[in-house]
LOVEX-43977 format. One record per residue: x, y negated, z negated of N, C-alpha, C in turn; residue in one letter. Coordinates in steps of 0.05 Angstrom, whole numbers, padded with zeros to 5 digits, always signed. Atoms other than C-alpha are relative to their C-alpha. Layout:
residues N
XYZXYZXYZA/...
//
This chain:
residues 271
+00017+00024+00005+00000+00000-00001+00016-00024+00001M/-00017+00026+00004+00057-00049-00019+00017-00003+00026W/-00017+00007-00026+00094-00037+00052-00017-00016+00020I/+00011+00015-00016+00035-00063+00094-00002-00031-00008P/+00000+00020+00013+00031-00117+00048+00024-00018+00004L/-00025+00008-00003+00102-00137+00051+00006-00007+00031L/-00004+00004-00027+00101-00130+00127-00016-00026+00009I/+00020+00025-00007+00038-00181+00128+00012-00027-00008F/-00010+00022+00014+00073-00229+00084+00027-00010+00017V/-00023+00004-00020+00138-00224+00130-00006-00014+00026G/+00006+00009-00025+00102-00236+00193-00010-00027-00006V/+00011+00027+00011+00062-00297+00158+00028-00019+00000I/-00024+00018+00005+00132-00323+00140+00016-00008+00022G/-00016+00005-00026+00164-00317+00207-00016-00018+00018I/+00019+00017-00016+00102-00350+00241+00004-00032-00011L/-00001+00029+00009+00107-00409+00194+00028-00013+00001M/-00027+00014-00005+00183-00420+00199+00002-00005+00031L/+00002+00008-00028+00172-00417+00274-00013-00025+00007R/+00016+00026+00000+00118-00471+00270+00016-00022-00010G/-00017+00025+00008+00162-00512+00229+00023-00008+00015W/-00018+00010-00018+00216-00508+00275-00006-00015+00025K/+00014+00016-00024+00172-00530+00336-00003-00025-00010Q/+00007+00027+00007+00150-00590+00295+00021-00015-00005R/-00026+00015+00006+00220-00607+00274+00015-00010+00030R/-00011+00004-00030+00243-00600+00350-00014-00020+00015D/+00017+00017-00008+00184-00637+00372+00003-00029-00009R/-00007+00023+00013+00197-00695+00325+00026-00012+00011A/-00023+00005-00007+00267-00696+00340+00001-00014+00029R/+00000+00007-00029+00253-00700+00418-00013-00026+00002L/+00018+00022+00001+00200-00757+00405+00016-00023-00008L/-00017+00017+00009+00254-00797+00371+00027-00003+00019E/-00021-00001-00014+00303-00785+00421+00002-00025+00024S/-00001+00025-00021+00329-00843+00477+00013+00012+00020A/-00014-00005-00024+00347-00836+00544+00027-00011+00003L/-00026+00011-00003+00416-00849+00567-00004-00025+00020T/+00001+00023-00019+00431-00913+00608-00004+00008+00030Q/+00001-00010-00029+00439-00875+00674-00029+00009+00003S/+00026-00009-00006+00370-00842+00659-00024-00026+00004E/+00016+00024-00002+00338-00912+00647+00002-00012+00024R/-00009+00012-00023+00367-00939+00708-00014+00018+00024E/+00012-00015-00022+00338-00883+00750-00032-00003-00001I/+00030+00007+00005+00269-00894+00719-00010-00023+00008I/+00007+00031-00007+00272-00968+00733-00001+00000+00028A/+00001+00001-00028+00287-00954+00803-00022+00016+00012R/+00020-00019-00010+00239-00896+00814-00029-00013-00007Q/+00027+00006+00014+00181-00925+00768-00001-00026-00006V/+00001+00027+00008+00181-01001+00770-00024-00006-00017P/+00020+00006+00017+00116-01003+00732+00010+00001-00033L/-00009-00003+00033+00155-00982+00667+00013-00026-00004V/-00009+00027+00004+00190-01051+00674-00019-00022-00013A/+00020+00017+00003+00127-01084+00663-00010+00004-00030Q/+00009-00008+00027+00112-01051+00595+00013-00012-00023M/-00012+00016+00025+00125-01085+00527+00023+00023-00011P/-00023-00020+00008+00192-01057+00500-00004+00020-00019Q/+00003-00024+00016+00161-01019+00443-00016+00026+00014S/+00015-00025-00019+00119-00976+00494+00020+00013+00015L/-00019-00011-00011+00180-00967+00532+00021+00017-00016R/-00015-00016+00017+00216-00941+00472-00014+00026-00006D/+00013-00023+00008+00162-00893+00459-00003+00016+00023Q/+00001-00016-00025+00160-00872+00533+00024+00019+00000L/-00028-00017+00000+00234-00848+00525-00004+00026-00016E/+00004-00027+00020+00214-00800+00468-00018+00018+00014G/+00019-00019-00010+00154-00773+00506+00015+00014+00030K/-00014-00010-00026+00196-00765+00574+00021+00024-00014V/-00019-00022+00010+00250-00726+00529-00016+00026-00007C/+00014-00022+00006+00196-00680+00505-00008+00013+00024L/+00012-00009-00024+00168-00672+00572+00019+00019+00014F/-00020-00014-00012+00232-00652+00601+00011+00025-00012L/-00005-00026+00015+00247-00602+00549-00022+00023+00002D/+00025-00020-00002+00177-00568+00557-00004+00010+00027Q/+00007-00009-00028+00167-00567+00632+00022+00009+00022V/-00017-00008-00019+00205-00530+00686-00008-00014+00030T/+00006+00008-00027+00207-00561+00754+00010+00020+00022F/-00006-00022-00024+00208-00514+00819-00005-00014+00024Q/+00002+00011-00027+00223-00539+00885-00012+00023+00024G/+00011-00017-00020+00188-00507+00945+00006-00009+00029Y/-00005+00009-00024+00199-00505+01021+00026-00011+00004N/-00027+00009-00003+00272-00515+01015+00008-00028-00014G/-00002+00024+00019+00264-00576+00967+00019+00008-00023L/-00011-00004+00021+00320-00579+00916-00005-00024-00021E/+00006+00021+00017+00298-00615+00856+00023-00011-00016V/-00023+00019+00010+00338-00674+00832-00006-00009-00027T/+00008+00018+00025+00343-00712+00768-00014-00022+00005E/+00018+00027-00004+00312-00771+00800-00030+00009+00003E/+00025-00011-00004+00252-00725+00816-00015+00002-00027M/+00006-00005+00029+00249-00702+00745-00010-00022-00017Q/+00001+00022+00015+00254-00766+00714-00025-00017+00005L/+00024+00019-00008+00205-00803+00759-00029+00013-00009S/+00025-00010+00009+00151-00753+00750-00003+00003-00028I/+00005+00001+00029+00158-00746+00674-00007-00025-00007A/+00005+00027+00011+00159-00818+00667-00030-00009+00009A/+00028+00005-00010+00094-00826+00706-00021+00015-00015Q/+00018-00012+00013+00061-00771+00672-00004-00007-00029A/+00005+00009+00027+00077-00797+00603-00012-00028-00004C/+00013+00025+00000+00049-00863+00620-00029+00003-00016L/+00028-00004+00009-00020-00833+00602-00001+00006-00028L/-00001-00006+00028+00002-00808+00534+00019-00015-00021V/-00021+00015+00011+00053-00862+00516-00004-00010-00028V/+00012+00013+00025+00011-00893+00457-00019+00014-00016N/+00018-00016+00015-00027-00835+00431+00015+00025-00006T/-00009-00023+00006-00018-00765+00403-00009+00016+00016D/+00011-00018-00019-00051-00732+00462+00026+00011+00014A/-00022-00013-00011-00003-00683+00497-00007+00018+00021W/+00004-00019-00021+00001-00634+00555+00009+00028-00012Y/-00011-00026+00014+00008-00571+00510+00001+00023+00018D/+00005-00022-00017-00010-00523+00560+00020+00008+00029N/-00018+00000-00024+00037-00545+00616+00022+00010+00001L/-00030-00004-00002+00100-00513+00633+00013+00001+00024T/-00011+00000-00029+00111-00519+00708-00013-00019+00019T/+00004+00019-00020+00112-00576+00757+00012+00014+00027V/-00007-00010-00027+00115-00548+00828+00005-00026+00021M/-00002+00023-00018+00143-00599+00880+00005+00012+00029I/-00004-00004-00027+00140-00595+00956+00011-00026+00015Y/-00010+00025-00009+00177-00639+01001-00019-00023+00011P/+00024+00018-00008+00113-00672+01032-00027+00016-00006S/+00025-00010+00001+00039-00653+01038+00002+00029+00004A/-00002-00026+00001+00026-00581+01027-00027+00014+00007F/+00027-00014-00006-00030-00530+01047-00008+00016-00026K/+00010-00017+00023-00073-00504+00994-00023+00018+00008S/+00020-00019-00003-00116-00442+00999-00020+00005-00019K/+00020-00003+00018-00182-00433+00971-00027+00016+00012G/+00026-00011-00010-00256-00408+00985-00022-00013-00003Q/+00024+00016+00001-00320-00435+00998-00028+00023+00002R/+00021-00022-00002-00384-00392+00982-00027-00016+00011S/+00025+00008-00011-00451-00401+01018-00020+00022+00001D/+00018-00023+00005-00500-00350+00990+00015+00023-00005G/-00018-00022+00001-00467-00282+01003+00024-00001+00019F/-00025+00008-00022-00419-00314+01055+00022-00012-00013V/-00022+00015+00013-00350-00330+01027+00019-00006+00025V/-00018+00010-00023-00307-00369+01075+00029-00007-00017T/-00026+00010+00009-00228-00373+01064+00004-00031+00015Q/-00010+00029-00009-00206-00448+01069+00028-00004-00004T/-00024+00007+00005-00142-00482+01077+00001-00030+00004E/+00008+00033-00002-00137-00556+01061+00034-00012-00006T/-00026+00013+00004-00073-00602+01065-00003-00018-00025V/-00001+00016+00021-00061-00638+01001+00029-00013-00007R/-00027+00012+00015-00009-00686+00965+00000+00008-00029T/-00001-00006+00030-00027-00660+00895-00021+00019-00007G/+00019-00015+00013-00062-00610+00854+00005+00004-00028E/-00004-00005+00029-00076-00596+00779-00015+00020-00007S/+00017-00024+00011-00096-00532+00750-00005+00003-00027W/+00003-00005+00029-00126-00516+00684+00019+00016-00012A/-00025-00013+00011-00070-00499+00638+00028+00000+00018R/-00019-00001-00019-00024-00516+00693+00000+00020+00022G/-00023+00021-00005+00016-00518+00740-00013-00027+00011P/+00004+00023-00016+00012-00587+00770+00022+00003+00023V/-00016-00001-00026+00036-00588+00846-00002-00025+00013I/-00005+00025-00013+00060-00647+00878+00015-00001+00026L/-00017+00006-00021+00087-00673+00944+00018-00025-00012S/-00015+00019+00007+00148-00710+00930-00001-00026+00012W/+00003+00026-00018+00144-00759+00990-00024-00013-00012E/+00024+00019+00007+00073-00782+00963+00002-00011-00029H/-00004+00002+00027+00096-00777+00890+00021-00028-00003S/-00015+00021-00001+00156-00824+00903-00008-00028+00012A/+00009+00021-00015+00121-00871+00949-00026-00013-00022Q/+00020+00009+00017+00060-00876+00898+00013-00012-00023G/-00017+00010+00023+00112-00894+00841+00008-00027+00007A/-00014+00024-00009+00145-00950+00882-00019-00022+00004L/+00018+00021-00009+00084-00984+00902-00016-00004-00021N/+00015-00002+00024+00049-01006+00838-00021-00024+00004I/+00021+00021-00002+00000-01054+00871-00025+00009+00016E/+00016-00009-00018-00041-01008+00915-00020+00016-00012D/+00020-00015+00014-00079-00969+00865+00001+00028+00008G/-00003-00032-00007-00056-00899+00891+00026+00011-00012H/-00025-00012+00012-00008-00856+00852-00014+00028-00006N/+00009-00027-00001-00017-00782+00864+00009+00014-00030V/-00009-00010+00025+00025-00766+00798-00019-00008-00022V/+00024+00011+00021-00024-00807+00752-00025+00018+00004I/+00022-00009-00008-00080-00780+00790-00001+00031-00012H/-00001-00031+00008-00060-00706+00777+00002+00006-00030E/-00003-00005+00028-00041-00716+00705-00025-00014-00013F/+00025+00007+00011-00106-00753+00693-00021+00026-00002A/+00015-00023+00003-00138-00684+00710+00011+00015-00025H/-00012-00012+00021-00090-00654+00659-00011-00011-00028Q/+00013+00011+00023-00114-00705+00608-00025+00004-00003F/+00028-00008+00005-00183-00692+00624-00007+00030-00009D/+00002-00025+00009-00175-00619+00617+00003+00006-00027E/-00006-00005+00031-00154-00623+00544-00024+00002-00015R/+00023-00003+00013-00225-00625+00527-00009+00031+00004S/+00008-00032-00008-00235-00551+00554-00011+00002+00027G/+00010-00001-00026-00260-00570+00621+00007-00029+00016Q/-00006+00024-00015-00242-00620+00677-00028-00010+00014T/+00020+00009-00006-00306-00660+00683-00005-00033-00002D/-00001+00026+00002-00290-00732+00673-00005-00014-00027G/+00002+00011+00030-00299-00734+00597+00018+00012-00015V/-00023-00010+00014-00233-00724+00564-00005-00003-00030P/-00001+00002+00030-00218-00719+00491+00002-00030-00006L/-00002+00027+00002-00236-00789+00466+00014-00007-00027L/-00008+00013+00025-00208-00833+00411-00018+00003-00018A/+00015-00002+00019-00236-00826+00345-00017-00022-00002R/+00018+00022-00002-00266-00893+00350-00021-00003+00023S/+00017+00004-00022-00302-00883+00415-00024+00020-00004Q/+00025-00019+00004-00373-00856+00424-00001+00018+00026S/+00002-00015-00025-00383-00799+00470-00026-00009+00017H/+00027+00010-00018-00455-00825+00491+00010-00026+00016A/-00006+00023-00011-00425-00890+00506+00020+00004+00026T/-00016-00005-00021-00368-00862+00550-00017+00010+00021W/+00018-00011-00020-00420-00820+00586-00020-00014+00018V/+00017+00021-00012-00467-00872+00601+00016-00021+00015K/-00011+00014-00012-00414-00919+00623+00011+00010+00026V/-00010-00019-00022-00381-00870+00671-00020+00007+00020F/+00025-00010-00017-00448-00844+00697-00009-00022+00016R/+00013+00025-00016-00472-00914+00715+00021-00008+00020E/-00021+00007-00017-00406-00934+00746+00005+00020+00017A/-00003-00017-00021-00399-00870+00787-00024+00000+00018F/+00023+00004-00019-00470-00879+00814+00000-00027+00017E/-00002+00024-00015-00454-00951+00835+00023+00004+00020R/-00027-00004-00016-00384-00925+00864-00014+00017+00026H/+00011-00020-00024-00424-00869+00907-00020-00020+00017V/+00019+00017-00016-00477-00924+00930+00017-00016+00018H/-00017+00018-00017-00425-00974+00955+00020+00015+00020L/-00020-00015-00018-00380-00920+00987-00020+00008+00021T/+00020-00009-00023-00446-00891+01025-00004-00019+00020E/+00009+00025-00017-00456-00962+01049+00026-00011+00017Q/-00026+00009-00014-00383-00965+01074+00010-00029-00014G/-00012+00022+00009-00370-01023+01029+00024+00004-00018K/-00024-00005+00011-00299-01037+00999-00006+00002-00030P/+00003-00006+00034-00290-01012+00924+00027-00001-00007T/-00028+00001+00015-00233-01024+00876+00010+00027-00003V/-00005-00029+00007-00234-00948+00858-00005+00011+00031I/+00000-00014-00028-00216-00903+00921-00024+00016+00004D/+00030-00012-00004-00277-00877+00958+00000+00031-00010P/-00003-00030+00010-00252-00804+00938-00013+00003-00028Y/+00013-00003+00028-00277-00819+00868-00029+00007+00007G/+00028-00006-00006-00347-00809+00899-00006+00029+00004A/+00001-00032-00007-00333-00735+00908-00010+00015-00027T/+00008-00016+00023-00347-00720+00836+00007-00017-00026G/-00004+00015+00025-00344-00745+00763+00030+00006-00008H/-00026-00002+00009-00275-00714+00751+00018-00015+00019E/-00018+00013-00018-00245-00747+00815-00007-00028-00005E/+00006+00028+00008-00279-00814+00794+00018-00006-00022F/-00015+00007+00023-00245-00810+00729+00032-00003+00007F/-00027-00002-00010-00176-00792+00761+00007-00027+00016A/-00010+00023-00017-00178-00845+00811-00005-00028-00013T/+00003+00021+00018-00205-00896+00760+00026-00005-00016A/-00026+00003+00016-00142-00881+00719+00019-00011+00017V/-00016+00013-00016-00100-00895+00779-00003-00032+00000E/+00006+00029-00005-00131-00964+00788+00008-00013-00025V/-00004+00012+00027-00125-00976+00709+00026-00006-00005F/-00031+00003+00006-00048-00968+00712+00011-00021+00021F/-00012+00013-00024-00035-01001+00780-00015-00027+00006E/+00017+00025-00004-00092-01055+00788-00017-00006-00017R/+00015+00005+00025-00113-01067+00720-00022-00027+00001A/+00012+00020-00002-00137-01137+00732-00025+00002+00017N/+00019-00003-00018-00179-01116+00790-00022+00018-00012A/+00019-00013+00010-00212-01062+00753-00017-00012-00024L/+00014+00017+00020-00224-01104+00693-00023-00016+00008Q/+00021+00016-00007-00265-01152+00735-00016+00013+00016E/+00018-00013-00015-00298-01101+00779-00021+00018-00019A/+00014-00024+00015-00319-01048+00723+00012-00008-00027E/-00011+00010+00026-00305-01085+00654-00004+00024-00020P/+00002-00018+00020-00336-01030+00615+00016+00025+00007D/-00019-00022-00006-00299-00971+00650+00031-00007-00010V/-00023+00004+00010-00235-01010+00637+00002-00001-00030Y/-00001-00003+00030-00251-01017+00564-00001+00026-00013D/+00003-00026+00007-00268-00946+00558+00029+00013+00003Q/-00023-00009-00005-00203-00928+00589+00022-00013-00018L/-00021+00014+00017-00163-00978+00547-00002+00009-00029L/+00002-00015+00024-00191-00942+00484+00009+00025-00001Q/-00010-00029-00004-00174-00874+00509+00027+00002-00001V/-00029-00002-00004-00104-00889+00526+00011-00018-00018F/-00010+00019+00019-00097-00944+00475+00025-00017+00012Q/-00024+00022-00012-00053-00990+00522-00019-00017+00016I/+00010+00021-00015-00076-01054+00559+00015-00005+00022D/-00016+00005-00017-00043-01050+00625+00000-00032+00015P/+00005+00027-00011-00076-01120+00644+00017-00021-00012A/-00015+00021+00015-00032-01153+00595+00031+00007+00006A/-00024-00009-00007+00031-01121+00620+00012-00021+00025W/-00014+00015-00022+00079-01173+00659-00016-00011+00020G/+00016+00012-00019+00058-01206+00723-00012+00018+00019A/+00017-00012-00023+00004-01178+00768-00002-00013+00025R/
//
């Protein structure tokens, strides 16, 4: 009788020790700083970072260190993954979580293609299942991986005024999926009301669909009209890159995003 009990206590002790080490290592990484060379690479690759307050830039460095420790980058179609690619993608991904305790706990792999890639899927119509093949610049899967075109990732990071950023878009899906499903309703800040979020985003989505169907220009990309999850992801792109425009066009959406990300890009630098 004592032997099973001792084994049980031993297993619990090992698990507790492992958990303590993981928390210690995580805290150490979050307190880490990038090298000057790494800072310069991010400054070149992700100019949006230069507009952030210094306090947020300091926090971003720790998040980037944690991201690089956790995630494996894999190149495809002959692409050799470089330090510039890793730092650029990590910095953009960490923008979404720079000032919160939110994290991409389930993500372990980022797959990178040189340019747009073909994604296979299937479409069902009754009992008929059709195999499909779509050209994409990015994909986000529940619990990972994230798949990116480096050509579009680099271009999206360098142009911080067009409201298009494939890395931010795909990691918005990862952020959304933390709630258990990718539906445009992420885990909210404690101060936020779920009912208010749903009302604000439902009404904004319906307006967006109406304007898109009429062929009228919209601040949020027309692709956002394809579903609530895509509306959220495209809105997040604009939140970071065209903050003032989103704040003017959809002030309630902007306010909800400000609360969930706990940052205010409209107040960063010159826009």
